[in-house]
C-alpha positions in Angstrom: 0.1 0.0 0.0 1.4 3.4 -1.0 2.1 5.4 2.1 1.1 8.9 2.4 4.0 11.4 1.7 4.9 13.1 4.8 6.7 15.9 3.2 3.1 17.2 1.7 1.4 19.8 3.8 -1.8 19.0 5.7 -4.0 21.6 4.5 -7.2 20.6 6.2 -5.1 20.7 9.6 -3.5 24.0 8.8 -6.7 25.7 7.9 -8.6 24.3 10.8 -5.9 25.7 13.2 -5.8 28.9 11.3 -9.7 29.5 11.6 -9.7 28.7 15.4 -6.7 31.2 16.0 -8.5 33.8 14.0 -12.0 33.6 16.0 -10.3 33.1 19.0 -9.0 36.6 19.0 -12.2 38.3 18.4 -14.6 39.6 20.8 -18.5 39.6 20.0 -18.3 43.4 20.2 -15.5 43.5 17.6 -17.9 42.3 14.9 -21.3 43.9 16.3 -22.5 40.9 18.2 -24.0 40.8 21.6 -22.1 38.9 24.5 -24.5 36.5 25.6 -23.5 33.7 28.2 -20.4 32.4 29.6 -17.8 31.4 27.2 -15.8 28.3 28.0 -13.1 29.5 25.5 -11.9 32.9 24.5 -13.2 34.4 21.1 -16.2 34.0 18.8 -18.2 30.8 18.9 -18.4 28.8 15.8 -22.0 29.4 15.3 -21.2 33.3 15.3 -18.6 32.9 12.6 -21.1 31.0 10.5 -23.9 33.5 11.2 -21.3 36.2 10.0 -20.1 34.5 7.0 -23.8 33.3 6.2 -22.9 29.8 6.1 -24.5 26.8 7.9 -23.1 25.9 11.3 -22.6 22.5 10.4 -20.7 23.0 7.3 -18.5 25.3 9.5 -18.1 22.8 12.0 -17.0 20.3 9.4 -14.8 22.9 7.8 -12.7 23.4 11.2 -12.7 19.7 11.4 -11.0 19.1 8.0 -14.1 17.0 6.8 -15.2 19.1 3.7 -13.7 19.3 0.4 -12.0 22.5 -1.1 -14.0 25.7 -0.2 -15.1 28.2 -2.9 -13.4 31.4 -3.0 -16.7 33.2 -2.5 -17.2 31.3 0.9 -13.4 32.1 1.9 -13.9 35.7 1.0 -17.1 35.6 3.3 -15.1 34.1 6.1 -12.2 36.4 5.8 -14.6 39.5 6.2 -16.3 37.6 9.0 -13.1 37.2 10.9 -11.7 40.6 10.0 -8.8 39.4 8.6 -6.0 41.6 7.1 -5.1 41.7 3.4 -2.2 39.4 4.1 -4.4 37.0 6.4 -7.1 37.1 3.6 -4.4 35.8 1.0 -2.9 33.3 3.5 -6.7 31.9 3.8 -7.0 31.1 0.3 -3.6 29.7 -0.1 -3.8 27.3 2.8 -7.4 26.3 1.7 -7.1 26.3 -2.0 -3.3 26.3 -2.8 -3.7 29.6 -4.6 -3.9 33.3 -3.7 -7.2 35.1 -4.2 -8.0 37.0 -7.4 -7.4 40.7 -6.5 -10.4 42.9 -6.3 -10.3 45.5 -9.0 -10.6 48.9 -7.8 -10.8 51.7 -10.8 -7.9 54.0 -10.8 -9.0 57.9 -10.5 -8.8 59.6 -13.8 -5.5 61.6 -14.2 -5.2 65.2 -14.4 -3.9 65.2 -18.1 -7.0 63.2 -19.1 -9.3 65.8 -17.7 -7.1 68.5 -19.5 -7.8 66.5 -22.6 -11.5 66.2 -22.1 -12.1 70.1 -21.2 -9.7 70.8 -24.3 -12.2 69.4 -26.7 -15.2 72.0 -26.0 -17.2 70.9 -29.0 -16.9 67.3 -29.0 -18.9 65.4 -26.4 -16.2 63.0 -24.6 -16.2 60.9 -21.6 -14.3 58.4 -19.8 -15.6 55.0 -18.7 -14.0 52.0 -17.0 -14.4 48.2 -18.0 -17.9 48.4 -16.2 -19.1 51.3 -18.4 -19.1 53.5 -15.2 -18.7 57.1 -16.4 -15.6 58.6 -14.4 -15.4 61.9 -16.0 -17.0 63.8 -18.8 -16.8 67.3 -20.5 -19.5 70.0 -21.0 -20.3 69.1 -24.5 -21.4 65.6 -23.3 -23.7 67.1 -20.8 -25.1 69.4 -23.6 -25.6 66.4 -25.7 -26.8 63.6 -23.3 -28.3 65.7 -20.5 -27.8 67.5 -17.3 -27.7 64.2 -15.3 -25.1 62.5 -17.4 -22.7 60.9 -15.4 -24.1 61.4 -12.0 -26.2 59.1 -9.8 -28.5 56.8 -11.6 -27.0 57.9 -15.0 -23.4 57.1 -13.8 -23.2 54.2 -15.9 -23.4 54.1 -19.7 -25.1 50.6 -19.9 -27.7 51.4 -17.0 -28.4 54.7 -19.0 -28.9 52.8 -22.3 -31.3 50.2 -20.9 -33.0 51.7 -18.0 -33.6 55.4 -18.9 -36.5 56.0 -21.5 -35.1 59.3 -22.2 -32.0 58.1 -23.6 -33.6 55.2 -25.2 -35.8 57.6 -27.1 -32.7 59.8 -28.1 -31.1 56.9 -29.8 -32.6 56.3 -33.0 -30.2 53.3 -33.6 -31.0 52.0 -30.1 -31.0 48.2 -30.9 -27.8 48.3 -32.6 -26.0 50.3 -29.9 -27.7 48.3 -27.0 -26.7 45.0 -28.3 -23.1 46.1 -29.0 -23.2 47.2 -25.3 -24.3 43.6 -24.2 -21.7 42.0 -26.2 -19.1 44.4 -25.0 -20.0 43.4 -21.2 -20.1 39.7 -22.0 -16.6 40.0 -23.2 -15.4 42.0 -20.4 -17.1 39.3 -17.8 -14.7 36.8 -19.4 -11.7 38.7 -18.7 -13.0 39.8 -15.1 -15.2 36.9 -14.0 -14.5 37.7 -10.3 -15.6 41.3 -10.3 -18.6 41.5 -8.1 -19.9 44.8 -9.2 -19.8 43.9 -12.8 -21.7 40.8 -12.2 -24.4 42.9 -9.9 -24.7 45.3 -12.9 -25.1 42.5 -15.4 -27.7 40.8 -12.8 -29.8 44.2 -12.7 -29.9 44.7 -16.4 -31.1 41.2 -17.1 -33.7 41.3 -14.5 -34.9 44.9 -15.7 -34.7 44.9 -19.2 -36.2 41.9 -21.8 -33.9 43.0 -24.4 -30.8 42.9 -22.4 -31.9 39.3 -21.0 -32.4 38.0 -24.6 -29.2 39.2 -26.2 -27.4 38.2 -23.2 -28.5 34.6 -23.6 -27.5 34.6 -27.3 -23.8 34.9 -26.3 -23.2 37.9 -28.5 -19.5 39.1 -27.9 -18.6 42.4 -29.3 -15.9 45.1 -28.7 -17.6 48.5 -28.7 -14.7 50.2 -30.7 -16.4 52.6 -33.2 -19.4 53.2 -35.2 -22.1 55.7 -36.4 -25.5 56.4 -34.9 -28.3 58.9 -35.0 -29.5 61.0 -32.1 -32.8 62.8 -31.7 -32.1 65.8 -29.4 -35.0 67.7 -27.9 -33.4 71.3 -28.9 -31.5 70.8 -32.0 -33.3 67.9 -33.6 -31.9 64.7 -35.4 -28.1 64.5 -35.9 -25.8 61.9 -37.0 -22.7 61.3 -35.1 -19.6 59.0 -35.0 -18.3 57.7 -31.9 -14.9 56.2 -31.3 -13.6 54.3 -28.1 -9.8 54.9 -27.4 -7.6 53.2 -25.0 -6.0 55.7 -22.4 -2.5 55.8 -20.8 -4.0 53.7 -18.2 -4.5 50.7 -20.5 -7.6 48.5 -19.9 -8.5 50.5 -16.9 -10.2 53.5 -18.7 -11.2 54.2 -22.1 -11.9 57.5 -23.7 -15.1 57.8 -25.8 -15.3 60.7 -28.1 -18.5 61.9 -30.2 -17.8 63.6 -33.7 -20.1 65.0 -36.2 -20.6 62.9 -39.2 -21.7 65.8 -41.4 -21.8 69.6 -41.6 -25.4 69.5 -40.2 -24.4 67.6 -37.1 -21.3 70.0 -36.9 -23.9 72.9 -36.6 -26.1 71.0 -34.2 -23.1 70.5 -31.7 -22.1 74.2 -32.0 -25.6 75.2 -31.1 -25.7 73.0 -28.2 -22.6 74.4 -26.8 -23.7 78.0 -27.3 -26.8 76.9 -25.3 -24.8 75.3 -22.6 -22.4 78.4 -22.3 -25.3 80.8 -22.0 -26.9 78.6 -19.3 -23.6 78.5 -17.4 -23.1 82.2 -17.6 -19.5 81.6 -16.6 -16.6 83.5 -17.3 -15.5 81.6 -20.4 -18.8 82.0 -22.3 -17.2 84.1 -24.9 -14.5 81.6 -25.4 -16.9 78.8 -26.0 -19.2 80.9 -28.2 -16.2 82.1 -30.4 -15.2 78.4 -31.0 -18.8 77.3 -31.6 -19.5 80.4 -34.0 -16.2 81.7 -35.4 -18.0 83.3 -38.3 -19.9 85.5 -35.6 -17.1 86.5 -33.6 -14.1 86.2 -35.6 -14.5 89.7 -37.5 -16.3 91.6 -34.9 -14.5 93.8 -32.1 -15.5 92.7 -28.7 -17.0 95.2 -26.3 -14.3 97.4 -25.0 -12.0 96.6 -27.8 -10.5 99.8 -29.4 -11.6 99.8 -33.0 -8.6 99.7 -35.5 -8.5 102.5 -38.2 -7.4 101.6 -41.6 -5.1 103.8 -43.1 -6.3 106.5 -45.3 -4.9 107.4 -48.8 -1.4 109.1 -48.8 
């Protein structure tokens, strides 16, 4: 009979000892639980850890006794939170339980100052920055003028949620089905790359339950990368305009993408200029003239501003 190799680590035993040590250092008040009854040993009871981690007490007892198989990553994350583990302890828990470190949780990096300068430096082109979840991280005034005052804030802070859950935005998009299906394919491709991102999964679950179209297109396993295209927008102020959109990778790689909307024809260019003039007037800020000048150079280019000294043309000699 083949003997068990003694140089192999006893994962079950090490895991049990680690869990007992971690719960032994905590008091009920440390985790928001009442201290009820006498305790024969210091620390949390097994049933309290099970309650905090949302697992059954029987399963947790067997886990500490080494009588269960390999725990899932989600359960280990829940135990790490219940036991108030540090990042290093959290990683150690995964290593001794599964033989591998946990997948790092993604946190979107802030939009850099240079990227914000680039956004503001395109006063006539609607532009915005999204992360891989399509959360809108930054945008310029032209994007607000085109898509609405709430663009990029609150419930309108995610491009996919805007597209599927806001009737106003859906009505604006005359090619809605094409753009929406492209967005579904983009999210599916992203999920394949980041399967452990909880917020991404929450977004997809919300859209599947709230939109029949999203659910249908999700189930047909469409995969697309939303890189560029042309679409028609029906704006309540300037009417219908045709625009192009391009998705550009930023210096932060896969973290952020810059989406820029450009006019597809002269009519659309005029519509965007009119929207920015209206936006500038509504803001009534100190840079109203500069925005208006860029929007209508034919008006401001040859006209003296108030306060300028008129230039005299030389007379005949």
